[in-house]
C-alpha positions in Angstrom: 24.1 14.2 -20.3 23.2 12.8 -16.4 23.9 15.0 -13.2 26.4 13.8 -10.9 25.3 14.4 -7.3 28.1 15.0 -4.9 26.7 14.1 -1.3 29.1 14.4 1.7 31.1 11.5 3.4 28.0 11.6 5.7 26.1 9.9 3.1 23.1 11.8 3.3 20.7 9.8 2.4 18.0 12.1 2.8 19.3 15.0 1.0 20.1 12.5 -1.8 16.7 11.5 -2.1 15.5 15.2 -2.2 17.9 15.9 -5.0 17.1 13.0 -7.2 13.2 13.0 -6.7 12.7 16.3 -7.8 15.6 15.0 -10.6 13.5 12.1 -11.3 9.8 13.6 -11.9 10.8 17.0 -12.9 8.3 15.8 -16.2 5.0 16.6 -13.6 6.1 20.1 -14.3 4.9 19.4 -18.6 1.6 18.5 -16.9 1.1 21.6 -14.9 2.3 20.3 -11.4 4.1 22.6 -9.0 6.5 21.4 -6.5 5.3 22.3 -3.4 7.1 20.4 -0.6 10.1 19.5 0.0 11.1 18.0 3.0 13.7 15.0 4.2 10.9 12.3 4.0 8.6 14.1 1.4 8.8 15.3 -1.6 5.1 16.5 -3.4 3.8 18.5 -6.2 -0.1 20.1 -7.4 -2.0 20.8 -9.8 -5.8 21.5 -9.1 -7.1 18.8 -7.1 -3.8 16.0 -8.0 -1.6 15.9 -5.8 1.5 13.2 -5.7 3.6 12.4 -2.9 6.8 10.5 -2.6 7.8 9.6 0.3 10.7 8.0 2.0 11.0 6.3 5.3 14.3 6.9 6.5 13.6 5.9 10.3 11.7 2.1 10.4 11.9 0.7 6.5 13.9 2.9 4.6 11.2 2.4 1.7 10.6 5.2 -1.0 6.7 5.1 -1.7 4.5 7.6 -3.7 0.8 8.2 -3.0 -1.7 10.1 -5.9 -4.8 11.9 -4.4 -7.3 12.9 -6.4 -10.1 14.7 -5.1 -9.4 14.3 -1.2 -8.9 10.0 -2.1 -6.1 9.1 -1.2 -4.2 6.0 -3.8 -0.9 4.1 -2.9 1.2 2.7 -5.7 0.6 -0.3 -4.6 -3.1 -0.6 -5.3 -1.9 1.4 -8.7 -0.1 -1.2 -9.7 -2.2 -3.8 -8.5 -4.8 -2.3 -10.5 -2.6 -2.8 -14.1 -1.5 -6.6 -13.4 2.0 -5.4 -11.3 1.2 -7.7 -8.9 4.9 -8.9 -8.0 5.2 -4.5 -7.1 6.9 -3.8 -4.1 8.4 -1.0 -2.5 12.3 -0.6 -2.5 14.0 -0.2 0.7 16.4 2.6 0.0 19.7 2.5 2.1 21.9 3.3 -0.2 21.9 6.0 -3.2 22.1 3.4 -5.8 18.7 2.1 -4.1 16.7 5.8 -3.5 17.8 5.6 -8.0 15.9 2.2 -7.9 13.0 3.4 -6.1 12.8 6.0 -7.8 12.8 4.6 -11.0 10.3 2.0 -9.8 7.9 4.2 -9.6 8.2 6.8 -11.7 6.6 5.0 -14.5 3.3 3.7 -12.1 3.0 7.7 -11.6 3.3 8.7 -15.3 0.7 5.8 -16.0 -1.6 6.9 -13.2 -1.0 10.4 -14.4 -1.8 9.4 -18.2 -5.5 8.1 -17.3 -6.4 10.4 -15.0 -5.6 13.1 -17.1 -7.1 11.2 -20.1 -10.4 11.1 -17.5 -10.6 7.7 -17.4 -13.3 6.8 -15.4 -12.8 2.7 -15.3 -9.7 3.4 -14.2 -10.5 5.8 -11.4 -13.4 3.4 -10.6 -11.4 0.3 -10.8 -9.4 2.3 -8.6 -12.1 3.2 -5.7 -12.7 -0.8 -5.8 -9.1 -1.8 -5.1 -10.0 0.8 -2.3 -13.0 -0.8 -0.8 -12.1 -3.9 -1.3 -8.2 -3.9 0.3 -10.3 -2.0 3.3 -12.6 -5.0 3.9 -10.3 -7.4 3.8 -8.2 -4.9 6.1 -11.2 -4.9 8.7 -11.7 -8.8 8.0 -8.0 -9.2 9.3 -8.2 -7.3 12.3 -11.6 -9.2 13.2 -10.0 -12.3 12.5 -7.0 -11.3 14.4 -9.5 -10.4 18.1 -11.5 -13.3 17.2 -9.2 -16.3 16.2 -7.4 -16.6 19.8 -11.3 -16.0 21.6 -12.2 -19.3 19.4 -9.8 -21.2 19.8 -9.7 -21.0 23.2 -13.6 -22.1 23.2 -12.7 -24.8 20.7 -10.4 -25.8 23.7 -12.5 -25.3 26.3 -15.2 -27.7 24.4 -17.6 -24.6 24.1 -18.8 -25.8 21.0 -21.1 -23.9 19.8 -19.2 -19.9 20.9 -16.6 -21.6 18.9 -18.4 -22.2 16.1 -20.3 -18.5 16.1 -16.6 -17.1 16.7 -14.8 -19.3 13.7 -17.7 -18.5 11.3 -17.9 -14.1 12.1 -14.1 -14.8 10.2 -14.4 -17.8 8.3 -13.5 -16.0 4.5 -9.7 -16.0 6.5 -9.7 -19.7 8.1 -7.0 -22.3 7.4 -7.8 -25.5 6.8 -7.4 -27.2 10.2 -9.7 -24.1 11.6 -12.6 -25.3 8.9 -12.3 -28.7 10.2 -12.4 -27.4 13.6 -15.6 -25.5 12.8 -16.8 -28.8 10.8 -16.1 -30.9 14.2 -17.6 -28.1 16.6 -20.9 -28.2 14.4 -20.9 -31.6 14.4 -20.5 -32.2 17.9 -23.5 -28.9 18.8 -26.2 -31.1 17.0 -25.0 -34.1 19.1 -26.1 -32.3 22.6 
């Protein structure tokens, strides 16, 4: 039988998030996890070197998210979803009690799956998580570099400084658009003509 939770007319979503999160993740106790923190934006559980944190961004996006920290390495549910092939995974923006329930129910099976793999000490799963983390870090660094170099490369191309344009564009070649690749090829031809 499901419990009915009465929340004041002010619709205190933070309190509701706390109550529903503790209720939804009650199953963690059977695996030996202890509830370690409950705040208006976080509920966390720990067991040895594993921490599971369920977060509620009630100030900006209202998303409900979760992270699992294993031996001081943090992995998001997005990374875990990607590893198991859940390409359509996204965090729920929860501005209502119903949305909070949906967000928690979406995360719960991912936590269960991940936990089963961790407790089985499945090395290939942990290796895949580590590789995913490295790939995302590399992509993030490349995107940051591209956001810095792209304006400079565009300016160099506009000013017909083709050598500089080629040098800058080639540093971020992996993330160039088709039109930017055409610019690089054109600029290379201009450099060989001179």
